[in-house]
N, C-alpha and C positions, 0 to 999 in steps of 0.2 A: 292225180295218179302218181304213185311212187313205186319204183322198183324195190324189191325186198330180197334179202338173203334169208333163206330158211336153213337152219342147222339141224341135221338129223343125226341120230345115233344108230349105229349098226347093231342089230340084235345078235348077229354072229359074234361081234366084239364083246357082248355081254356074257358070253360063256366063260366060266372060271377055269375049267380044266385043271383044277387044283388037285394035289395028291390026297386031300381029305375026301375026295369023291363027291362033295356037295355041289349041286347045281340048283340055281333058282329056277322057278317056273317062268314060262313066258309072261304070265300075268304079273309076276313080281318084278320082272325086268322092265316091263312096260310101265309099271307104277313108279319105279325109280326114275325112268326117263321123263315121265309126266311131271313128277315132283321137282325135277331140275329144270323144267320148262324148256326142254328141247321142242323143236317144231314138228318132229316126226321121227320115223324109224325107217331103216332099210332092212328088207327081209326077202328071202327067196319067195317067189310068187307062183311056184309050180304046183304045190300041194294044195288042192282045193279046200280040204278040211282045215288045214292050218290057216289059210287065208280067211276063211269064214270065221274062224275063232279069233283071229287077230283084228280084223277090220272093225268090228263093233267097239273094241277097246279104243281104237284110234279115233273113231268118229265121236265117241263120248267125250274124249279129251280135246277135240278140235285139232287133231294132229293129222299129218299127211304121211304117205308111204312112198318110198322108192321100192318098186318091185324088181327083183332080180331073176334072171333066167339064163339057161345055158344050152341053147338049142344047137343041135348038130345038123338039122335039116330045116328047110323052109317050113314044112308042116309042123315041126316041133313047136313053133311059136304060136300056133293057133289056139291051143287050150290055155296057154298063159294069157293071151290077149282076152280070152273069154273070162278068165278069173279077174283080170284087171277091169274089164267093162262092168262086171257084176259087183265087184267090191271096191273099185276105185283106187287110183294111184295118182301121185303127183307126176311121175314119169315111170316108164319101164326101162330097165337097164339090161341090155343084152351082152353077155360074155359069149362070143361065138366059140363053141366048144369043139373046134376043129383046128387043124394045124397044117394047112396047105403050104406047099413050097413055092407055088407060083400064083401070081396075081390073078391069072386067068381063071383059076379055080375059085377064087373068092368073089369075084364080081357078080356072078349070077345069084349067089346066096345073099349077098348084101342087097342087091336089087330086089330080090324076092321078099326079104324081110321088110324092106322099105315100102314095097307095094302093100303088104299086109298092114303096116303101120298107118298108111293113108286112110284106112277104113275105121280108125278109132279117133276119139277126140282128145287123147292125151299124147304127150311126146314119147317117142321111143328112141333111145340112144344106144351107142355101142361103147363098151368100156375098154380102155387100154389095160391089158392084163397079161401076165406071163402064162405060158402054156395054153394060149388061146390063139385064134387067128391074129390077134393084135399084139402078139408077144414081143415083137421087135420094133424098135423105134424107126429104123430105116424102112422096114416093110410097110409100116403104117403111113409113113410119109409118101411112099409110092402109091398106097391105096388112096390117099387124099388127092394125089395127082389125077387119078382115074375118076374119083368121086369127090369133087371139091366141096360138095354141100353135105357130106356125111357128118352127122352130129355125134359127138363123142362125150362120154363120161371120162374125165381125166383122172386117172390114178398114176401120177407121175413117178411114184416110188419104183414101179416096175421098170421103167425106162432108165432111171438113174442107176439102179443096181445091175440091170441087165447089160448096160453099156459100160459100167464101171467108170463113170465120168471122173476125171481128176478134179481136185479143188484147188483154186477157184475154177469154176467151169469155163472152158474156153468159149470164145465168142461164137464159133461155128456151132458147137453143141447147144449153146443158149438159143441161137436162131432156130434150131430144129425144135426145141421145146416150145418156143414161141409159136411156131407153125402149128404144133399140136393144140396149143392153148386157144388159138384163133378158132378152132372147130369145137371147143368144149362148151357144152350147154349144162353141165353139172360136174361135180367134183367129188372124189373120194379122198378123205384126209388121212394120210399116213406119211411119215417122214422116214426116208431112207438115208443111208450113207452109201458110199460106193461099194461097200462090202456086205451090208445087211439091208434087207428090204424094210425092216421096221426097227427103228432105234428108239430109245427112251428120251422123250422130248423134254423131260424135267431135268436131265443131267446137264450141268453147265458146260461140259466139254463137247456136248452135241449141239450147242447153240448155233454154230456156223451152219449146220445142215437145216436146223429149224428156220433160221433166217432166210436161207436159200429158198426153201419151199414157200415161205410167206411171200417172198418176192415173186415167185412164179405164180402163186395163187392170185396175188394182186394184179399181175399182168392179165391173168385169165378173167378176173372180175371186171377189169376195165374193158376188155374185149367183149365180154358178154353184155355189158351195159350199153355198148354202142349198137349192138345188133338186136337186142331183146326189146319187146314192147314196153311202153312206159309203165304198165302195171304188171310187168313180168316178175316171176319169183325164181330165184336161183337156188338150187339145192346143193348143200355141201354136207357130205356124210362123214362124221367122225368114225373112222374104221380102224381102230387099233386092235388088231386081231389077237386071239389067244395063241398059246403055243401050238405049233412051232413058229408062228409069225413072231410072237413075243419072245424076247430073249429071256432065258430062265437062269436062275441061280443053281448052286450045287444041290439044293433040295428038290429040284425039278419044278419049282414054281416061279411065277413072274418075278422079275427083279424090281419091278415098280408096280404101283397101283394104277392099272390101265384106266379104271373109271375116273380117277382123279386127273389122269393125263388127258382123257377125253374132254373133261371140263376145262382144263387148261387150253387145249387146242381150240375149243369153241370160243374161249375168251380172246385168244390171239387172232383168230380168223375174224371175229366180229369187229375187233379193233381195226383191222385192215380195211374191212368193208366200210366202216363208219368214217374212216379217214379219207375216203374217196368222195370229194365234194361234187364232182361233175363227171359225167360219163365220157371220159377222154381216153 
């Protein structure tokens, strides 16, 4: 039995949003992803018709799905779980679409969602993300003090830009990120600087931020390998989003080829994974 890394591509990140107005169909995007031998896709899992349209394409290609959802209440999760049970997911990713100011308001919701998750046979995780319950690093650390077994999808770009960490990142802030990583059971791949949530990873002058995120992800990979089963699969989603996430040039279009950068990110991440000889 061998632990495996599955690298997925975000279908949201496949949107062009180009000034020429052309968008590929979902089927065309999936074909591109299949041809480049990704292991699956990430997509919103709330629209039953969309899920039923996408799921057969993935099954035919032997690919997995990360399902995403944005519940505001406990009951909001129920139809998404039904979609996931019917059509299958590697895991379900919750972005809690509420912004409480106090921990006491969060705990009943998280516990309710976790109770529902106990009724299904796939994992359900909670993503670290701006403009959600998990928007702030310190707040999420406090949540983990209350719920130490809460399983996260780590999108560290939001914490870096949200807290505007200096570079090099001080030891105290690094320890906070490590605490988050200890609870991560999946990852979303995006590289931020202290000013922008998504920077171009192919630019040489951004390499220091790329290396920082690779170090963090490696720490997370090692942590996951210690706690995951011997035949576990870890999902890493390349999620280089379209504008306004992507920085645009004067013509209003991406300043880089995000698809090419997704392939580059996959290469770098797989190299880090393969370099870890033992689950330490």
